[in-house]
Steps between C-alpha positions, in 0.01 A plus 500: 500500500628162399447179691738220594453123489708275725566140403631231735458136584138393548316180590446301179141440609424842345554332164344160577373357832675172415836682537437603861821338629732705275581864437563701188803728469491874449585455131221248458257733680604784265448281191156398628406859592456414869626800696556483876396861538412816310576849626332809356599861564242775539502875534722770359835355388675837523663583834591863549736627767590859568759435770827664401821308564800717585859382508853630462829315456851633560819308427871573481808297408826521693842345425697474827777312311559441128355146492191555721185693419228554760149605408295655779139604463167549669143498374211672677140416418161625620213255463185714515182330619135589476331594827459338753825312431821671615756626248838327540774765513800310642621295202874572491687237301881499520695348210865394504700339221861430419719394207846367583775410253719275722783457245470847346494343152138587404431128434363387836247719679328414826169680544252512784224711639233546762179694516170527680201511269138601549209432271204738501162366601287532194140617499346160594523547878361855492216381275404210727516712817269759347271246328447304824476819706736369766863498606643249749151343515355815658217656301531873440234744396490568125572859406270651239 
């Protein structure tokens, strides 16, 4: 796994003790090869998750008058979690949109919309909970 160097301003005394009252910029530190920090990754770089994500979306358009179109929809999503975390099953997301032609000339259209959106929790939280063997700071017995 690759590493990462970070460059930033540093005391100039790293270059010469006579320059103790000044600092060098990040660009100067980079040119001199003086990194502020180095970060190295270890372990397996491949993360595997077998949590299925289920979702369904339904939408319909309706024209109550000739110059107004309403779009109504709803999305349902199940965010499955690895034990002991609970699976979230109540993610209903309504969607509403409209397109209005105020002058009925097809030149000026006013559009708007609203929706609630959910993002699934990726595998990181499940991994940490199981790696640390605790949830809500309460240790649990490891199942073999």
